[in-house]
Structures are given as C-alpha cells and as structure tokens.
C-alpha positions in Angstrom: -62.9 -21.9 -8.8 -63.5 -18.3 -7.8 -60.9 -15.6 -8.3 -61.0 -14.8 -4.6 -59.9 -18.4 -3.8 -57.1 -18.2 -6.4 -56.0 -14.9 -4.8 -55.9 -16.4 -1.4 -54.0 -19.4 -2.5 -51.5 -17.2 -4.4 -51.1 -15.1 -1.3 -50.5 -18.1 1.0 -48.0 -19.6 -1.5 -46.1 -16.3 -1.8 -46.1 -15.9 2.0 -44.7 -19.4 2.5 -42.0 -18.8 -0.1 -41.0 -15.6 1.7 -40.8 -17.3 5.0 -38.6 -20.1 3.6 -36.4 -17.6 1.8 -35.7 -15.4 4.9 -33.1 -17.6 6.6 -31.3 -18.0 3.3 -31.3 -14.2 2.8 -30.0 -13.7 6.3 -27.4 -16.3 5.9 -26.2 -14.8 2.6 -26.0 -11.4 4.4 -23.9 -12.9 7.1 -21.6 -14.7 4.7 -21.2 -11.5 2.6 -20.2 -9.6 5.7 -17.7 -12.3 6.7 -16.4 -12.3 3.1 -15.9 -8.5 3.0 -14.0 -8.7 6.3 -11.8 -11.5 4.9 -11.0 -9.6 1.7 -10.5 -6.4 3.7 -7.8 -8.1 5.9 -5.7 -8.8 2.8 -5.7 -5.1 2.0 -3.9 -4.2 5.2 -0.1 -4.1 5.7 0.3 -3.3 9.4 3.3 -2.3 11.5 4.3 -3.3 15.0 6.8 -2.1 17.6 8.7 -5.3 18.2 12.3 -6.1 17.3 12.4 -9.8 17.9 10.4 -12.9 17.0 9.5 -13.4 20.7 8.1 -9.9 21.2 4.4 -9.8 22.1 3.5 -7.4 19.3 5.4 -9.5 16.8 3.5 -12.6 17.9 0.2 -10.7 17.8 0.7 -9.5 14.2 1.9 -13.0 13.2 -1.4 -14.3 14.5 -3.4 -11.7 12.6 -1.6 -12.7 9.4 -2.3 -16.4 10.1 -6.0 -15.7 10.6 -6.3 -13.5 7.6 -6.9 -10.3 9.5 -3.8 -8.6 8.0 -2.3 -9.2 4.6 1.2 -8.5 5.7 3.7 -6.6 7.9 5.3 -3.2 7.6 8.8 -3.0 8.9 10.2 0.3 10.1 13.6 1.3 11.5 12.6 0.5 15.1 11.9 -3.1 14.1 15.5 -3.7 12.8 17.7 -4.7 15.7 20.0 -7.1 13.9 20.2 -9.0 10.6 19.6 -12.3 12.5 16.6 -11.0 14.4 14.9 -9.5 11.4 15.2 -12.8 9.5 13.7 -14.7 12.4 10.7 -12.3 12.4 10.3 -12.6 8.7 10.5 -16.4 8.8 7.9 -16.5 11.6 5.4 -14.4 9.5 6.0 -16.3 6.3 5.3 -19.4 8.4 1.9 -17.9 9.3 1.1 -17.3 5.6 3.2 -17.9 2.6 1.1 -15.2 0.9 2.1 -12.5 3.4 3.5 -9.3 2.1 6.6 -8.3 4.1 7.3 -4.6 3.3 10.3 -2.4 4.0 12.0 0.7 2.7 15.2 -0.5 1.0 15.6 2.6 -1.2 19.2 3.5 -0.7 21.2 6.3 1.1 19.5 7.4 4.3 16.4 5.4 3.5 17.8 1.9 3.7 16.5 -0.1 6.7 18.7 -3.1 6.2 22.3 -1.9 5.8 25.9 -3.0 6.0 25.8 -3.5 9.8 23.0 -6.0 9.2 24.8 -7.9 6.5 23.3 -6.2 3.5 24.9 -4.5 0.5 25.0 -0.7 0.8 22.8 1.0 -1.7 23.9 4.5 -2.7 21.5 7.3 -3.0 19.4 7.5 -6.2 21.1 10.7 -7.3 24.6 9.2 -6.9 23.5 6.1 -8.9 22.2 8.2 -11.8 25.4 10.3 -11.9 28.0 7.5 -11.4 26.5 4.3 -12.8 25.1 3.3 -16.2 21.6 2.0 -16.3 22.8 -1.6 -16.7 25.3 -1.2 -13.8 22.5 0.2 -11.6 20.2 -2.7 -12.5 22.9 -5.2 -11.6 23.4 -3.6 -8.2 19.7 -3.4 -7.5 19.3 -7.1 -8.5 22.0 -8.0 -6.0 20.3 -6.0 -3.3 17.0 -7.6 -4.3 18.4 -11.1 -3.9 19.6 -10.3 -0.4 16.3 -8.8 0.6 14.3 -11.8 -0.8 16.7 -14.2 1.0 15.8 -12.4 4.3 12.1 -13.0 3.6 11.0 -9.7 2.2 9.0 -9.5 -1.0 7.9 -5.8 -1.0 10.1 -2.8 -1.3 8.5 0.6 -0.9 10.8 2.2 -3.4 12.0 3.8 -5.7 11.2 7.5 -5.4 10.5 8.8 -8.9 10.2 12.4 -7.5 12.1 15.1 -9.3 15.3 16.2 -7.5 15.2 19.6 -6.0 17.7 20.6 -3.3 15.2 22.9 -1.7 12.9 19.9 -0.8 13.3 18.9 2.8 12.4 15.2 2.5 13.4 14.1 -1.0 16.0 16.5 -2.4 17.8 17.0 0.9 18.7 13.3 1.0 19.3 12.9 -2.8 16.4 10.4 -3.0 15.4 11.6 -6.5 17.5 10.2 -9.4 17.7 13.5 -11.3 16.1 16.8 -12.4 15.5 15.2 -15.8 12.3 13.1 -15.9 13.6 10.9 -18.7 16.6 10.0 -16.6 14.5 9.4 -13.6 12.3 7.0 -15.6 15.3 5.1 -16.9 17.0 4.5 -13.5 13.7 3.8 -11.8 13.0 1.1 -14.4 16.4 -0.4 -13.6 15.5 -0.4 -9.9 12.1 -2.1 -10.5 13.6 -4.6 -12.9 16.5 -5.4 -10.6 14.5 -6.1 -7.5 11.8 -7.7 -9.6 14.2 -10.3 -10.9 14.8 -11.3 -7.3 11.2 -11.7 -6.6 10.6 -8.3 -4.8 7.7 -6.1 -5.8 8.6 -2.4 -5.9 6.5 0.7 -5.6 7.0 4.0 -7.5 6.4 7.0 -5.2 5.0 9.6 -4.5 2.3 10.2 -7.1 1.8 12.8 -8.6 5.2 14.0 -7.4 6.6 15.1 -4.0 10.0 16.4 -5.2 9.0 20.0 -5.6 7.2 20.4 -2.3 8.6 22.7 0.4 7.4 20.6 3.3 7.4 17.0 4.6 4.2 14.9 4.7 5.6 13.1 7.7 5.0 16.3 9.6 1.8 17.7 8.3 -0.3 19.0 5.4 1.7 19.5 2.2 0.4 21.8 -0.5 2.2 21.4 -3.9 -0.2 23.6 -5.9 2.4 26.4 -6.4 5.5 24.3 -6.9 4.3 21.2 -8.8 4.8 21.0 -12.6 3.2 18.7 -15.1 6.5 16.9 -16.1 6.6 15.4 -12.6 4.0 12.9 -13.7 6.1 11.7 -16.6 8.0 8.9 -14.8 4.7 7.5 -13.5 3.3 7.5 -17.0 6.4 5.9 -18.6 6.6 3.1 -15.9 2.8 2.5 -15.5 2.9 -0.8 -17.4 6.0 -2.1 -15.6 5.5 -1.2 -11.9 3.8 -3.7 -9.6 2.7 -0.9 -7.3 2.4 2.9 -7.3 2.1 4.8 -4.0 0.2 8.1 -3.8 1.5 10.9 -1.7 -0.2 12.7 1.2 -0.2 15.9 -1.0 -2.7 18.6 -1.9 -3.1 20.0 -5.4 -6.4 21.3 -6.8 -5.9 19.4 -10.1 -5.7 16.1 -8.2 -7.5 16.6 -4.9 -11.2 16.5 -4.2 -11.9 19.7 -2.2 -9.1 20.1 0.4 -8.4 16.4 0.7 -5.0 15.0 0.1 -4.3 12.9 -3.0 -4.6 9.8 -0.8 -8.4 10.4 -0.3 -9.1 11.7 -3.8 -11.0 9.7 -6.4 -9.9 12.4 -8.9 -6.3 11.5 -8.3 -6.4 7.7 -7.7 -9.3 6.5 -9.9 -9.6 9.2 -12.6 -6.0 10.4 -13.1 -3.9 7.3 -12.1 -6.2 4.3 -12.8 -8.0 5.7 -15.9 -5.8 8.5 -17.1 -2.5 6.6 -17.0 -4.2 3.2 -17.6 -2.5 1.8 -14.5 -3.6 -1.8 -13.8 -1.4 -2.7 -10.8 -1.8 -2.2 -7.1 -2.2 1.4 -5.8 -1.1 1.7 -2.1 -1.2 4.5 0.4 1.7 6.0 2.1 1.6 5.3 5.9 -1.7 6.5 7.2 -0.1 7.3 10.5 2.0 10.2 9.1 1.4 13.7 10.2 -0.3 14.8 7.0 -3.1 12.4 7.8 -3.3 11.9 11.6 -3.3 15.6 12.4 -6.5 16.1 10.5 -8.2 12.7 10.3 -9.2 9.9 12.6 -7.7 6.6 11.5 -11.1 5.0 10.9 -12.0 7.8 8.6 -8.6 7.7 6.8 -9.0 3.9 6.1 -12.5 4.4 4.7 -11.6 7.4 2.6 -8.5 5.7 1.2 -10.4 2.7 -0.1 -13.3 4.8 -1.3 -10.8 6.8 -3.4 -9.6 3.7 -5.1 -6.5 2.6 -3.2 -6.0 -1.1 -3.0 -3.5 -1.6 -0.2 -3.3 0.4 3.0 -0.1 1.0 5.0 -0.7 1.3 8.7 2.5 1.7 10.7 0.5 1.5 13.9 3.3 3.6 15.5 1.6 6.6 17.0 -0.5 4.8 19.5 0.1 1.1 19.1 -3.0 -1.0 19.1 -2.6 -4.7 19.1 -6.2 -5.1 17.9 -5.9 -2.7 14.9 -6.4 -5.3 12.2 -9.6 -6.6 13.8 -10.9 -3.1 14.2 -9.9 -2.0 10.7 -11.6 -5.0 8.9 -14.8 -4.2 10.8 -14.6 -0.5 10.0 -14.3 -1.5 6.3 -17.2 -4.0 6.5 -19.4 -1.4 8.2 -18.5 1.2 5.6 -19.6 -1.2 2.9 -22.9 -1.7 4.6 -23.3 2.0 4.9 -22.6 2.5 1.2 -19.4 4.5 1.7 -17.3 1.9 0.0 -18.7 -0.3 -2.8 -18.5 -4.1 -2.7 -17.1 -3.9 -6.2 -14.2 -1.7 -5.0 -13.3 -4.2 -2.3 -13.5 -7.1 -4.7 -11.4 -5.4 -7.4 -8.7 -4.3 -4.8 -8.7 -7.8 -3.4 -8.2 -9.3 -6.9 -5.3 -7.0 -7.7 -3.6 -7.6 -4.4 -4.1 -11.3 -4.6 -2.6 -11.4 -8.1 0.5 -9.5 -6.9 0.8 -11.9 -3.9 0.6 -14.9 -6.1 3.5 -13.5 -8.2 5.7 -12.5 -5.3 4.7 -14.9 -2.5 7.2 -16.9 -0.6 
C-alpha cells in the first residue's frame, strides 16, 4: 500500500477521533464550570437584612444555602431582634444545610451581638478578662458562652481580636477589644478563647492579621495605613496560635511589607499566601473581613473585591450585603468567580484548595 493511502487513512482516522471527542470535551468544560460554581458557593458567607424567619431576605438566603449558592450566613446587629427570633432563623438555615456556617461576632464588651437581653451570658471585654481572670477562668467562661452560642445554632464566631491594645486606636483600643499590650499575654488569653468556644463546637477566628491595634483609623470607614505605627511584635499572637486557630481573618490594612502595591492586605498574595500561609505555616481557613466595609467599597467594586480576595489566597469571603442589599448576590458572586477562573485571574487549584479547607472545617463544626 502506498504511503499516500496510509496518510489519507491516518488523517481520516484522526479526524473521526477528533469529531467524536468534541462533545466529551465540551461536556467536560460545562461540568468543570458547574463544579467551579458549586465550590465557589461554599466559599461565601453572606449577610441579609431580615430579623425574622419569615422575612423575604431570610427566606432568600436560606434558599441559596439549600441550593449550594452560599456556604453560610453572616449575622450582624440588625438581624438580632430577639433570642427567640434569632434561634428560629438559625434553625431554618441549618434545616437547609447541616453544613452551613452560621457566623456572628460574639467577642465580648461592645462587640457581642447576642447579649443578656437575648438570654445569653454577658462576655466582658478582652482587656477586662486579661486583667481580672486567670487563663483557666477565662477559658471556662468562654466555654459557657460557646455552649450557649452553639445551642442557638451558631458554629462560627468571628473572634477573638489578637490586636495589641492601644488606647489611641479608634476601633480596637477605644473599646478594650485587645487583651493586653503584652503579646505573650494576648496569645495566652486568645488561646483560652479559641479553646473554650472550640470545646462547644464553635470555630473561632483570630483577627485582624497582621495587626490592627496600632492603627489610627477604622477600616469600617475607609483606607487604613499602618506603615508608620505597626511593629513586628504585633504578628506574635498569630504566630503562636497558628497551629490552634481554625480561622485567621486578614485586616483591610495597608503596609508595604505586607501589601502588593497600594492594595490592602485582603488583596495581597504577599500577605495572605507568602507571609501567613507559607511564612507562619498556617494550614487553616483564611477569611476576609467584611468586603462591604468602607476600606474596600470606597475604592473597589464588589466583583473586583471578590476576585482579588480569592486570587490573594483567601478561602472564605464575608459579604454582609448591607450597603445595597442584593437578593441575587450569591448567584452573581459564584458566576463572577467562575468567569475569573476561565479568564485565568483565579486558578482552579486555588478554588479546590480553598474548598477543601472550608469543607474540612465544616465537617468538624457542622450541626
């Protein structure tokens, strides 16, 4: 047989194989896109304006959780109308998914969403605890508060603050949210906090990496530059507790040693991936502070903030959805993430790694 006939047959065979393979390739692409969106949904903890189980926004988020478009719910002060109502909302969302993360600030002092009037134990400020209670006594009180929180349906506490106390600070020091000026003491009491709540089945988050305590402005309001006030010892509590904390939250802060260009730590691979993940050897979940805060929303569109956060190495995104409430935000966010993966702005490996870390935490702390 001539070489020309062999070449023709080989060409026809290859062409046929390519034709047969095309639908499979297209199907794989579609499945991959759907898979990315499914994983992306579990990386979102989203807020809502409702204060009752029957509120439209509460039902909408419950539906998003049930369909996997959101991994959990973020509860703020406006959601808490009464102890009974908050438990009903939590129960409804757990019913939608027993893997749901129900997150709240139960830090103590001014930052305690569920207080005495709602039927919960009062948690003193961090500074008061470190000055008036032993580490063992503090852990016992935090364990009690953790049992109450877990009984109400919550499994995620966005606390403690391991920021260094400085009375000149307008958002940490002003309210005695830092345990001490001594980083060793901060680490000891923060460990008691994490252990106490952890014993009750509540995952805690150290905050705000690499340290918000020395700042002279509030990231709720706008851009915060810590480059002239921050000192290296502020990272010590994060380093000491890196092996014990289920989560670490980065701050919306700027420092040239941690930021890429003029970006806040939240969007910085240098901070999140290089310093925290590799430098401190942190293996747990890294989450953003609320992406609706002034430090972010005044300079970045939400779509861009979501993409930049994941690209930097964050695993879990907090979206209070409070500035301009959007019922469809989880749907939009998962699509934005999927599109960013297609565009090469976020790697598939990053999504898979984040999904694996969040899933492992959910398995440990699920209802």
